[in-house]
One Martini backbone bead per residue (centre of mass of N, CA, C, O) as a GRO file, in nm:
protein
  268
    1MET     BB    1   0.095   0.038   0.023
    2LYS     BB    2   0.032   0.374  -0.080
    3LYS     BB    3   0.114   0.673   0.109
    4THR     BB    4   0.055   1.014   0.152
    5ILE     BB    5   0.216   1.218   0.395
    6ARG     BB    6   0.212   1.488   0.558
    7ARG     BB    7   0.378   1.728   0.676
    8PHE     BB    8   0.436   1.649   1.023
    9SER     BB    9   0.221   1.393   1.062
   10PRO     BB   10   0.323   1.119   1.178
   11ALA     BB   11   0.303   1.173   1.491
   12VAL     BB   12   0.012   1.255   1.506
   13LEU     BB   13  -0.123   1.004   1.381
   14VAL     BB   14   0.010   0.767   1.533
   15LEU     BB   15  -0.056   0.854   1.823
   16PHE     BB   16  -0.359   0.858   1.790
   17GLY     BB   17  -0.375   0.565   1.712
   18LEU     BB   18  -0.244   0.445   1.972
   19ALA     BB   19  -0.452   0.545   2.168
   20LEU     BB   20  -0.675   0.363   2.049
   21LEU     BB   21  -0.516   0.090   2.101
   22CYS     BB   22  -0.387   0.142   2.423
   23GLY     BB   23  -0.618   0.139   2.593
   24CYS     BB   24  -0.818   0.123   2.912
   25SER     BB   25  -1.121  -0.050   3.034
   26SER     BB   26  -1.341  -0.087   3.337
   27GLN     BB   27  -1.560  -0.302   3.528
   28SER     BB   28  -1.593  -0.415   3.865
   29ARG     BB   29  -1.630  -0.746   4.028
   30THR     BB   30  -1.623  -0.909   4.321
   31SER     BB   31  -1.494  -1.264   4.306
   32LYS     BB   32  -1.305  -1.460   4.470
   33GLY     BB   33  -1.058  -1.231   4.427
   34GLY     BB   34  -1.189  -1.117   4.170
   35VAL     BB   35  -1.249  -0.970   3.842
   36THR     BB   36  -1.506  -0.825   3.634
   37LEU     BB   37  -1.486  -0.679   3.318
   38ARG     BB   38  -1.676  -0.371   3.270
   39LEU     BB   39  -1.871  -0.134   3.099
   40LYS     BB   40  -1.989   0.151   3.335
   41PRO     BB   41  -2.080   0.447   3.320
   42GLN     BB   42  -2.188   0.761   3.409
   43GLN     BB   43  -2.480   0.899   3.357
   44GLY     BB   44  -2.433   1.245   3.238
   45LYS     BB   45  -2.141   1.271   3.270
   46ILE     BB   46  -1.865   1.490   3.237
   47TYR     BB   47  -1.575   1.414   3.078
   48THR     BB   48  -1.211   1.468   3.105
   49LEU     BB   49  -0.961   1.447   2.854
   50THR     BB   50  -0.602   1.442   2.895
   51SER     BB   51  -0.333   1.492   2.659
   52LYS     BB   52   0.026   1.403   2.635
   53SER     BB   53   0.289   1.455   2.391
   54ASN     BB   54   0.622   1.319   2.327
   55VAL     BB   55   0.840   1.373   2.040
   56MET     BB   56   1.090   1.190   1.837
   57MET     BB   57   1.234   1.247   1.511
   58LEU     BB   58   1.395   1.044   1.254
   59ILE     BB   59   1.509   1.160   0.938
   60GLU     BB   60   1.572   1.017   0.610
   61VAL     BB   61   1.744   1.215   0.352
   62GLN     BB   62   1.960   1.139   0.122
   63GLY     BB   63   2.163   1.049   0.379
   64GLN     BB   64   2.016   1.247   0.577
   65SER     BB   65   1.972   1.378   0.906
   66MET     BB   66   1.662   1.451   1.090
   67ASN     BB   67   1.535   1.640   1.356
   68GLN     BB   68   1.213   1.608   1.534
   69SER     BB   69   1.005   1.784   1.758
   70GLN     BB   70   0.704   1.705   1.967
   71ASN     BB   71   0.424   1.876   2.120
   72MET     BB   72   0.111   1.764   2.271
   73GLU     BB   73  -0.230   1.897   2.349
   74THR     BB   74  -0.535   1.760   2.474
   75ARG     BB   75  -0.901   1.826   2.497
   76GLN     BB   76  -1.170   1.605   2.607
   77SER     BB   77  -1.510   1.537   2.579
   78PHE     BB   78  -1.738   1.301   2.760
   79THR     BB   79  -2.071   1.137   2.731
   80ALA     BB   80  -2.310   0.938   2.881
   81LYS     BB   81  -2.621   0.931   2.740
   82GLU     BB   82  -2.654   0.602   2.730
   83ILE     BB   83  -2.770   0.326   2.943
   84THR     BB   84  -2.751  -0.021   2.923
   85THR     BB   85  -2.727  -0.365   2.956
   86SER     BB   86  -2.541  -0.360   2.661
   87GLU     BB   87  -2.480  -0.034   2.640
   88SER     BB   88  -2.289   0.265   2.532
   89THR     BB   89  -2.346   0.621   2.481
   90PHE     BB   90  -2.134   0.855   2.326
   91GLU     BB   91  -2.039   1.197   2.364
   92THR     BB   92  -1.785   1.366   2.163
   93GLN     BB   93  -1.515   1.621   2.198
   94VAL     BB   94  -1.288   1.848   2.094
   95GLU     BB   95  -1.165   2.134   2.266
   96SER     BB   96  -0.837   2.112   2.241
   97ILE     BB   97  -0.523   2.225   2.079
   98LYS     BB   98  -0.164   2.178   2.129
   99MET     BB   99   0.135   2.269   1.934
  100SER     BB  100   0.492   2.187   1.909
  101MET     BB  101   0.780   2.249   1.687
  102SER     BB  102   1.109   2.114   1.586
  103ASN     BB  103   1.301   2.207   1.278
  104MET     BB  104   1.596   2.291   1.194
  105GLY     BB  105   1.567   2.547   1.412
  106MET     BB  106   1.260   2.550   1.380
  107LYS     BB  107   0.951   2.697   1.489
  108TYR     BB  108   0.622   2.560   1.572
  109GLU     BB  109   0.267   2.663   1.611
  110TYR     BB  110  -0.040   2.546   1.790
  111ASP     BB  111  -0.352   2.722   1.904
  112SER     BB  112  -0.689   2.709   1.948
  113GLU     BB  113  -0.702   2.947   2.176
  114HIS     BB  114  -0.448   3.093   1.997
  115PRO     BB  115  -0.440   3.163   1.665
  116GLU     BB  116  -0.209   3.393   1.657
  117LYS     BB  117   0.030   3.161   1.706
  118THR     BB  118   0.014   3.042   1.440
  119SER     BB  119   0.188   2.886   1.194
  120PRO     BB  120   0.190   2.903   0.850
  121MET     BB  121   0.327   2.612   0.805
  122LEU     BB  122   0.040   2.479   0.949
  123ALA     BB  123  -0.213   2.496   0.766
  124GLU     BB  124  -0.291   2.195   0.723
  125GLN     BB  125  -0.320   2.122   1.021
  126THR     BB  126  -0.515   2.351   1.105
  127LYS     BB  127  -0.757   2.253   0.937
  128ALA     BB  128  -0.790   1.977   1.077
  129PHE     BB  129  -0.820   2.078   1.362
  130ASP     BB  130  -1.060   2.274   1.328
  131GLU     BB  131  -1.260   2.054   1.228
  132ALA     BB  132  -1.245   1.882   1.506
  133ILE     BB  133  -1.328   2.111   1.673
  134LYS     BB  134  -1.647   2.096   1.818
  135LYS     BB  135  -1.710   1.804   1.698
  136PRO     BB  136  -1.947   1.590   1.736
  137SER     BB  137  -1.955   1.251   1.862
  138THR     BB  138  -2.062   0.910   1.819
  139VAL     BB  139  -2.047   0.618   2.050
  140ASN     BB  140  -2.064   0.262   2.064
  141TYR     BB  141  -2.075   0.033   2.340
  142ASP     BB  142  -2.021  -0.245   2.500
  143LEU     BB  143  -1.951  -0.415   2.789
  144MET     BB  144  -1.652  -0.494   2.654
  145GLY     BB  145  -1.551  -0.233   2.481
  146LYS     BB  146  -1.694  -0.254   2.201
  147VAL     BB  147  -1.743  -0.132   1.899
  148ILE     BB  148  -2.048  -0.078   1.732
  149ASP     BB  149  -2.054   0.245   1.670
  150SER     BB  150  -1.908   0.488   1.429
  151ILE     BB  151  -1.716   0.750   1.346
  152ASP     BB  152  -1.471   0.943   1.272
  153LEU     BB  153  -1.176   0.922   1.520
  154GLU     BB  154  -0.879   1.033   1.465
  155MET     BB  155  -0.881   1.289   1.678
  156SER     BB  156  -0.942   1.100   1.896
  157GLN     BB  157  -0.904   0.970   2.260
  158LEU     BB  158  -1.112   0.761   2.366
  159GLY     BB  159  -0.926   0.492   2.335
  160ALA     BB  160  -0.769   0.562   2.610
  161ALA     BB  161  -1.044   0.456   2.788
  162ILE     BB  162  -1.128   0.226   2.572
  163ILE     BB  163  -1.151  -0.137   2.572
  164GLN     BB  164  -1.141  -0.447   2.519
  165LEU     BB  165  -1.243  -0.723   2.714
  166PRO     BB  166  -1.234  -0.977   2.916
  167GLU     BB  167  -1.439  -1.244   2.986
  168LYS     BB  168  -1.274  -1.320   3.229
  169GLU     BB  169  -1.172  -1.341   3.524
  170VAL     BB  170  -0.953  -1.137   3.729
  171SER     BB  171  -0.618  -1.113   3.870
  172VAL     BB  172  -0.341  -1.100   4.012
  173GLY     BB  173  -0.141  -1.176   3.712
  174SER     BB  174  -0.323  -1.156   3.497
  175THR     BB  175  -0.367  -1.230   3.146
  176TRP     BB  176  -0.416  -1.064   2.822
  177THR     BB  177  -0.503  -1.078   2.465
  178LEU     BB  178  -0.500  -0.846   2.188
  179ASP     BB  179  -0.644  -0.784   1.864
  180LYS     BB  180  -0.593  -0.476   1.670
  181GLY     BB  181  -0.744  -0.236   1.451
  182GLN     BB  182  -0.628   0.074   1.271
  183SER     BB  183  -0.712   0.369   1.107
  184VAL     BB  184  -0.440   0.588   0.987
  185SER     BB  185  -0.480   0.779   0.744
  186GLY     BB  186  -0.525   0.497   0.567
  187ILE     BB  187  -0.365   0.321   0.774
  188GLU     BB  188  -0.323  -0.011   0.853
  189VAL     BB  189  -0.316  -0.091   1.197
  190ASN     BB  190  -0.158  -0.346   1.399
  191ALA     BB  191  -0.228  -0.490   1.733
  192LYS     BB  192  -0.054  -0.657   1.996
  193MET     BB  193  -0.180  -0.717   2.326
  194THR     BB  194  -0.060  -0.720   2.678
  195TYR     BB  195  -0.213  -0.785   2.984
  196THR     BB  196  -0.145  -0.687   3.339
  197VAL     BB  197  -0.223  -0.748   3.662
  198THR     BB  198  -0.087  -0.565   3.953
  199SER     BB  199  -0.361  -0.444   4.093
  200ILE     BB  200  -0.618  -0.442   4.364
  201SER     BB  201  -0.891  -0.217   4.451
  202LYS     BB  202  -1.149  -0.015   4.527
  203LYS     BB  203  -1.011   0.234   4.345
  204SER     BB  204  -0.819   0.023   4.172
  205VAL     BB  205  -0.712  -0.098   3.845
  206ASP     BB  206  -0.397  -0.233   3.766
  207VAL     BB  207  -0.195  -0.202   3.463
  208SER     BB  208   0.001  -0.361   3.223
  209PHE     BB  209   0.163  -0.304   2.885
  210THR     BB  210   0.222  -0.473   2.576
  211GLY     BB  211   0.348  -0.419   2.221
  212THR     BB  212   0.272  -0.455   1.874
  213VAL     BB  213   0.338  -0.289   1.560
  214GLU     BB  214   0.180  -0.334   1.225
  215SER     BB  215   0.253  -0.280   0.876
  216THR     BB  216   0.344  -0.165   0.565
  217GLU     BB  217   0.458   0.115   0.730
  218VAL     BB  218   0.432   0.009   1.038
  219THR     BB  219   0.660  -0.038   1.316
  220GLY     BB  220   0.665  -0.175   1.660
  221SER     BB  221   0.660  -0.057   2.007
  222TYR     BB  222   0.507  -0.092   2.340
  223ASN     BB  223   0.441   0.063   2.673
  224GLY     BB  224   0.256   0.041   2.994
  225THR     BB  225   0.013   0.211   3.206
  226ALA     BB  226  -0.295   0.164   3.416
  227ASN     BB  227  -0.575   0.335   3.575
  228ILE     BB  228  -0.880   0.210   3.728
  229ASP     BB  229  -1.215   0.269   3.775
  230PRO     BB  230  -1.434   0.035   3.914
  231LYS     BB  231  -1.711   0.207   3.904
  232THR     BB  232  -1.693   0.312   3.581
  233GLY     BB  233  -1.464   0.195   3.371
  234LEU     BB  234  -1.235   0.427   3.373
  235ILE     BB  235  -0.982   0.596   3.314
  236THR     BB  236  -0.730   0.794   3.502
  237ALA     BB  237  -0.450   0.662   3.393
  238ASN     BB  238  -0.209   0.689   3.106
  239THR     BB  239   0.089   0.526   2.984
  240THR     BB  240   0.284   0.561   2.670
  241LYS     BB  241   0.542   0.383   2.500
  242SER     BB  242   0.720   0.446   2.190
  243ASN     BB  243   0.862   0.251   1.900
  244LEU     BB  244   0.891   0.363   1.558
  245SER     BB  245   0.857   0.258   1.216
  246MET     BB  246   0.859   0.439   0.896
  247THR     BB  247   0.710   0.527   0.570
  248ILE     BB  248   0.728   0.802   0.352
  249ASN     BB  249   0.565   0.958   0.070
  250GLU     BB  250   0.764   1.215  -0.100
  251GLN     BB  251   0.815   1.326  -0.401
  252GLY     BB  252   0.903   1.013  -0.483
  253MET     BB  253   0.991   0.935  -0.190
  254SER     BB  254   1.146   0.722   0.053
  255ILE     BB  255   1.103   0.787   0.404
  256PRO     BB  256   1.260   0.732   0.689
  257VAL     BB  257   1.107   0.677   1.024
  258THR     BB  258   1.169   0.760   1.369
  259ILE     BB  259   0.964   0.702   1.664
  260VAL     BB  260   0.970   0.860   1.988
  261GLY     BB  261   0.730   0.819   2.263
  262THR     BB  262   0.507   0.996   2.507
  263THR     BB  263   0.188   0.916   2.663
  264THR     BB  264  -0.050   1.098   2.853
  265VAL     BB  265  -0.353   1.021   3.056
  266GLU     BB  266  -0.646   1.195   3.178
  267VAL     BB  267  -0.943   1.134   3.385
  268LYS     BB  268  -1.236   1.344   3.523
   0.00000   0.00000   0.00000
């Protein structure tokens, strides 16, 4: 598969995609020392998801290496509009995006709340971000955290709070593996993830996770930890570290890119 990716976009798109792939969510019921993980948020409450990503990219162009760093902050709201015995319907929208990049000594900025600070060189990204902000989306999940129905959520971080859950009861030390695919700007990315329960209390179910990511254009690995509120089934904190390799096709050239990044997520 050949796909042309816009300048400056690899880290933005891949890390948004990874957030969708690597999140974790559950609702727990204690039974004989174990917990059964199910998704059951509080109906009507407005949750706020804050995400921060720090990325370093190494780009090889015609035998020369270029470094590019990028920091991004997003704030997203989501509300469980309807809860039934079998599914949850969420309404969500991106409230703000802030991004800064450094490339070959040049600095670029985007701030949705202060558009006067946006760099002209980011016009293409600015258009995409502006279209995503304040645009509500609806997503339906079943009790296991599996998406039933949704529209394009490429700029959404909701997947950092919800993921498909194991059928069986788990306890400290239990592991489960999931295979999941995600389209990231037209690139089909597949991830194989292994989750391990590290501790369980009345206030939190803590897990660690590792995984591999691969497609025709993206390969790599990631690891992280997540803290889960057992009453609501939503993530309260999630940290993901990634190390990816990909190729972008620009002006007839195939350009290797290495991306190393850390993403942290908080939900309140």
